[in-house]
C-alpha positions in Angstrom: 135.7 76.9 73.2 133.5 76.3 76.4 130.7 78.6 77.0 129.0 78.7 80.4 125.5 80.1 80.7 124.3 80.8 84.3 120.7 80.2 85.4 119.7 81.9 88.6 116.4 81.8 90.4 113.4 80.1 88.7 113.6 79.1 85.2 110.1 79.6 84.0 108.1 80.1 80.8 108.4 83.8 81.2 112.2 83.5 80.8 112.3 81.3 77.7 112.5 84.1 75.1 115.5 85.7 76.8 117.1 82.3 77.2 116.6 81.5 73.6 118.1 84.7 72.6 121.3 84.0 74.8 121.4 80.5 73.5 121.2 81.5 69.8 123.9 84.2 70.3 126.3 81.4 71.9 125.4 78.9 69.1 126.5 81.3 66.4 130.0 81.5 68.1 130.4 77.8 67.4 131.9 76.7 70.6 132.9 73.0 71.4 130.8 73.0 74.6 127.8 75.0 75.8 127.2 74.4 79.6 124.4 75.5 81.8 125.6 76.4 85.3 122.5 75.6 87.5 124.0 76.0 90.9 121.8 79.0 91.5 118.7 77.7 89.7 116.0 77.1 92.3 113.2 75.7 90.1 112.4 74.7 86.5 109.0 74.3 84.9 108.0 71.9 82.2 108.1 74.5 79.5 111.6 75.4 80.4 112.6 71.7 80.3 111.1 71.6 76.9 113.3 74.5 75.9 116.4 72.5 77.2 115.3 69.6 75.1 115.2 71.9 72.1 118.7 73.2 73.0 120.0 69.6 73.1 118.7 68.8 69.7 120.2 72.1 68.3 123.5 71.3 69.9 123.6 67.8 68.5 122.8 69.1 65.0 125.6 71.7 65.3 128.0 69.2 66.8 128.2 71.1 70.0 128.4 69.3 73.4 125.6 70.3 75.7 126.1 70.0 79.4 124.1 70.9 82.6 125.9 71.1 85.9 125.3 71.9 89.5 121.7 71.0 89.8 120.4 71.2 93.5 118.6 68.2 95.0 115.0 69.6 94.2 115.7 70.4 90.7 117.6 67.1 90.2 114.4 65.3 91.5 112.3 67.1 88.7 114.7 65.7 86.1 114.7 62.2 87.7 110.8 62.2 87.9 110.6 63.2 84.3 113.2 60.5 83.3 115.4 63.1 81.8 118.6 62.2 83.5 119.7 60.0 80.6 118.8 62.5 78.0 120.8 65.4 79.3 124.6 65.5 80.2 124.2 66.1 83.9 127.3 66.7 85.9 128.3 67.8 89.3 130.3 71.0 89.6 133.5 69.0 90.3 132.9 66.7 87.2 132.3 69.7 85.0 135.4 71.5 86.1 137.8 68.5 86.0 136.5 67.6 82.4 136.2 71.0 80.8 138.0 73.7 82.6 141.5 72.1 83.0 
């Protein structure tokens, strides 16, 4: 009931179509939680942040908890600068594992 989607490298506009395809496939499975593991994500652009906002809205409408975890310092700063830290469920790896994987 917990689905983890791993993002590696740079999450840019060119990846959005593939990410939406993966997202829609997982949403159809109706999990309790969909989490994005961002430990290996090096960068995110504004279009991709917009896609994550869309995912939050979809998850809320489908009663699926949406979580992002493992952001590195640089990507975390992007979320903070855009004032998105309150909008997204952002967790450390340890917080995610203790809450969802035990």
